[in-house]
C-alpha positions in Angstrom: -84.6 137.6 -69.8 -83.6 138.1 -66.2 -85.2 140.2 -63.5 -82.2 142.6 -63.7 -82.5 143.1 -67.4 -86.2 143.9 -67.1 -85.6 146.4 -64.4 -82.8 148.1 -66.4 -85.3 148.8 -69.2 -87.2 151.2 -67.0 -85.2 154.4 -66.6 -86.1 158.0 -65.9 -85.2 160.9 -68.3 -82.0 161.7 -66.4 -80.8 158.1 -67.0 -81.2 157.0 -63.4 -82.7 153.5 -62.9 -86.0 153.4 -61.2 -87.6 150.5 -59.4 -90.0 148.7 -61.8 -93.6 148.4 -60.6 -94.7 144.8 -60.0 -96.7 143.1 -62.8 -99.4 142.1 -60.3 -100.4 145.0 -57.9 -99.7 144.1 -54.4 -102.7 145.7 -52.7 -106.0 145.6 -54.6 -109.7 145.1 -53.6 -109.7 141.9 -55.6 -106.6 140.8 -53.7 -108.2 141.3 -50.3 -111.3 139.5 -51.5 -109.2 136.6 -52.6 -107.4 136.4 -49.3 -110.8 136.4 -47.5 -112.1 133.6 -49.8 -109.0 131.5 -49.3 -109.2 132.1 -45.5 -112.9 131.0 -45.5 -112.2 127.9 -47.6 -109.2 127.0 -45.4 -111.2 127.4 -42.3 -113.9 125.1 -43.5 -111.4 122.6 -44.7 -109.6 122.6 -41.3 -112.9 122.1 -39.6 -113.6 119.2 -41.8 -110.2 117.7 -41.0 -110.8 118.2 -37.3 -114.2 116.6 -37.4 -112.9 113.6 -39.3 -110.1 113.2 -36.9 -112.4 113.4 -33.9 -114.8 110.9 -35.3 -112.0 108.5 -36.3 -110.3 108.7 -32.9 -113.6 108.4 -31.0 -114.6 105.4 -33.1 -111.2 103.8 -32.5 -111.6 104.2 -28.7 -115.2 102.8 -28.9 -114.0 99.9 -30.9 -111.2 99.1 -28.5 -113.5 99.4 -25.4 -116.3 97.3 -27.0 -113.8 94.6 -28.1 -112.6 94.3 -24.5 -116.1 93.5 -23.1 -119.1 91.4 -23.5 -122.5 91.7 -21.7 -124.7 89.1 -20.2 -128.3 90.4 -19.9 -130.8 88.7 -17.6 -134.4 89.7 -18.1 -136.7 89.6 -15.0 -139.4 87.0 -14.5 -141.8 86.4 -11.6 -140.4 83.0 -10.6 -136.7 84.1 -11.1 -134.3 84.8 -8.3 -132.4 87.6 -10.0 -129.5 87.7 -7.6 -128.9 83.9 -7.9 -129.2 84.1 -11.7 -126.6 86.9 -11.8 -124.1 84.9 -9.6 -124.7 81.8 -11.8 -124.0 83.7 -15.0 -120.9 85.3 -13.5 -119.6 81.9 -12.4 -120.2 80.3 -15.8 -118.5 83.2 -17.6 -115.4 83.0 -15.4 -114.9 79.3 -16.3 -114.1 80.1 -19.9 -110.6 80.6 -21.1 -110.0 84.1 -22.4 -112.2 85.8 -19.7 -110.3 88.0 -17.5 -113.1 89.0 -15.1 -116.9 89.0 -14.7 -118.6 91.8 -12.7 -122.2 92.0 -11.7 -123.7 95.5 -12.2 -125.5 96.1 -8.9 -128.8 97.8 -8.4 -127.3 101.2 -7.6 -125.2 101.2 -10.7 -128.2 100.1 -12.8 -130.3 102.9 -11.4 -127.5 105.4 -12.2 -127.5 104.2 -15.8 -131.2 104.9 -16.1 -131.2 108.3 -14.3 -130.9 110.4 -17.5 -134.2 108.9 -18.8 -136.2 107.9 -15.7 -134.9 110.2 -13.0 -133.7 109.5 -9.5 -135.2 107.4 -6.7 -135.9 104.3 -8.9 -137.1 101.1 -7.2 -135.8 98.4 -9.6 -137.9 95.8 -7.8 -141.0 97.4 -9.1 -139.8 97.8 -12.7 -139.0 95.0 -15.2 -135.5 96.2 -15.7 -132.9 93.7 -17.0 -129.8 93.2 -15.0 -126.3 93.0 -16.4 -123.0 91.1 -16.0 -120.0 92.7 -17.6 -117.5 90.2 -18.9 -114.0 91.5 -19.5 -112.2 89.5 -22.1 -108.7 89.1 -23.4 -108.5 90.8 -26.8 -105.5 88.7 -27.9 -107.2 85.4 -27.1 -111.0 85.9 -26.8 -113.2 83.1 -25.5 -115.5 80.9 -27.5 -118.6 83.1 -27.4 -120.8 80.5 -29.0 -120.0 77.9 -26.3 -120.4 80.6 -23.6 -123.8 81.7 -25.0 -125.0 78.1 -25.1 -123.9 77.3 -21.6 -125.4 80.5 -20.1 -128.7 80.0 -22.0 -128.9 76.4 -20.8 -128.3 77.1 -17.1 -129.6 80.6 -16.5 -133.3 81.3 -17.6 -133.9 84.5 -19.6 -130.2 85.2 -20.0 -128.5 86.2 -23.3 -124.9 87.0 -24.2 -124.0 90.0 -26.4 -120.4 90.1 -27.7 -121.1 93.5 -29.4 -119.9 92.3 -32.8 -122.8 93.9 -34.6 -122.0 97.2 -32.8 -118.4 96.9 -33.7 -119.2 96.2 -37.4 -121.6 99.1 -37.6 -119.2 101.4 -35.8 -116.3 100.6 -38.2 -118.7 101.1 -41.2 -119.9 104.4 -39.8 -116.3 105.7 -39.1 -115.2 104.7 -42.6 -118.2 106.4 -44.2 -117.6 109.5 -42.2 -114.0 109.7 -43.1 -114.8 109.1 -46.8 -117.4 111.9 -46.8 -115.0 114.2 -45.0 -112.2 113.6 -47.5 -114.8 114.2 -50.3 -115.8 117.5 -48.8 -112.2 118.4 -48.4 -111.4 117.7 -52.0 -114.4 119.8 -53.1 -113.2 122.7 -51.0 -109.7 122.5 -52.4 -111.2 122.3 -55.9 -113.3 125.4 -55.3 -110.1 127.2 -54.0 -108.2 126.2 -57.1 -111.0 127.5 -59.4 -111.1 130.7 -57.4 -107.4 131.2 -57.9 -107.7 130.5 -61.6 -110.4 133.2 -62.0 -108.4 135.6 -59.9 -105.2 135.0 -61.9 -107.1 135.5 -65.2 -108.5 138.7 -63.8 -105.1 140.0 -62.8 -103.8 139.1 -66.2 -106.7 140.8 -67.9 -106.0 143.9 -65.9 -102.3 143.9 -66.8 -102.6 142.2 -70.2 -100.8 145.0 -72.1 -97.8 144.9 -69.8 -97.6 141.1 -69.9 -97.8 141.0 -73.7 -95.1 143.7 -74.1 -92.8 141.9 -71.7 -93.5 138.6 -73.5 -92.8 140.1 -76.9 -89.6 141.8 -76.0 -88.2 138.5 -74.8 -89.3 137.9 -71.2 -89.7 134.1 -70.8 -93.0 132.7 -69.8 -91.6 131.1 -66.7 -90.3 134.5 -65.5 -93.7 136.2 -65.9 -95.3 133.2 -64.3 -92.9 133.4 -61.4 -94.1 136.9 -60.7 -97.7 135.7 -60.5 -96.6 132.6 -58.5 -94.8 134.7 -55.9 -97.7 137.1 -55.6 -100.4 134.4 -55.2 -98.1 132.4 -52.9 -98.1 135.3 -50.5 -101.8 135.7 -51.0 -102.4 132.0 -50.3 -100.1 132.0 -47.3 -102.0 135.0 -45.8 -105.4 133.5 -46.4 -104.5 129.9 -45.4 -102.8 131.1 -42.2 -105.7 133.2 -41.2 -108.2 130.4 -41.9 -106.0 127.8 -40.1 -105.5 130.0 -37.1 -109.2 130.6 -36.8 -109.9 126.9 -36.9 -107.3 126.2 -34.2 -108.9 128.9 -32.0 -112.3 127.2 -32.5 -110.9 123.8 -31.7 -109.2 125.1 -28.5 -112.4 127.0 -27.4 -114.6 124.0 -28.1 -112.3 121.7 -26.3 -112.2 124.0 -23.3 -115.9 124.4 -23.2 -116.6 120.7 -23.5 -114.0 120.0 -20.8 -115.8 122.0 -18.2 -117.6 120.1 -15.5 -121.2 120.6 -16.5 -123.3 118.5 -14.2 -126.1 117.7 -16.6 -127.1 114.3 -18.1 -126.7 115.7 -21.6 -123.1 116.8 -20.9 -122.3 113.4 -19.4 -123.7 111.6 -22.4 -121.7 113.9 -24.8 -118.6 113.3 -22.8 -119.1 109.6 -22.9 -119.6 109.6 -26.6 -116.9 112.1 -27.7 -114.7 112.7 -24.7 -113.7 116.4 -24.4 -113.9 117.1 -28.1 -110.1 117.5 -28.3 -108.7 116.7 -31.8 -105.3 115.9 -30.5 -101.9 116.2 -32.1 -103.1 114.5 -35.3 -105.8 117.0 -35.8 -103.5 120.0 -35.4 -101.0 118.4 -37.8 -103.8 118.0 -40.3 -104.6 121.7 -39.9 -101.0 122.5 -40.7 -101.0 120.2 -43.7 -104.2 121.9 -45.0 -102.6 125.4 -44.6 -99.4 124.4 -46.5 -101.5 122.6 -49.2 -103.8 125.5 -49.8 -100.8 127.9 -50.1 -99.0 125.5 -52.5 -102.1 125.0 -54.6 -102.6 128.7 -54.9 -99.1 129.3 -56.2 -99.1 126.3 -58.5 -102.5 127.1 -59.9 -101.5 130.7 -60.7 -98.3 129.6 -62.3 -100.0 127.0 -64.5 -102.7 129.5 -65.5 -100.2 132.1 -66.6 -98.0 129.6 -68.5 -101.1 128.2 -70.3 -102.2 131.7 -71.3 -98.8 132.7 -72.6 -98.5 129.4 -74.6 -101.8 130.2 -76.1 -100.5 133.7 -77.1 -97.5 132.1 -78.8 -99.8 129.6 -80.6 -102.1 132.4 -81.8 -99.1 134.5 -83.0 -97.7 131.5 -84.9 -101.0 130.9 -86.6 -101.2 134.5 -87.8 -97.7 134.3 -89.2 
């Protein structure tokens, strides 16, 4: 039975056609509550997507930066000429194929690295602080780290080479674990949204059960009745998902603006070094858009499937009675 046929069934006493009331009321307290729930779940899901994107992008940057460098560390000793040892380590590293440059971290730079923990005005000659040589390597053709490590250890006392492979492996493992946990949380939130829509659809059907059954018995097809619910809950899902997604975007923009301010504190410098300016980038905002569309589509599809399953059950029950 078409929409036109159903509307033609509802007439006033004078024979004039009146507009048929919708099967699902457009504005109800339950409807507003469902929009709020969908908005909250979408907001949390978008925050999860943004956090996963931030961690993944930051880990990728870390991995790229770590893979481009290796570090020679020389520990101080009473009979060791530190400056000569640093120059010797630098010279040895530069002889290997695959090394683009080797740079000695001077005393002033070393003191700046220690300022967040030890304060200013350090005298490194009075502290047993190791000194560093930063080796920039060719990612496409890295040097033989084992041979370099052996050569440096043989000619420079108390020197060691760190190619950061352990850090890279741990970083990749951490990033993958975080992304996996994020997707698991996202799936749980979407599942909770689906269950909420199922209960809301059943509640709407229970409140209008007599109307639905009459329409069904007089010939209205299940897909038509389901389409009325699907349209209603699609609009509900769009409103809630859009509100939640917009709130998440506002949070991301404000957080990125706040973190991008020039806060002259060691804590801010460390946070910026770890996570940049907390911007999720284009990928993160696209992920937010995907979540909004997905939540709206799931809301409509869930309500449609719930109504069809209910009406099929009514048909089965009627057939059993016959």
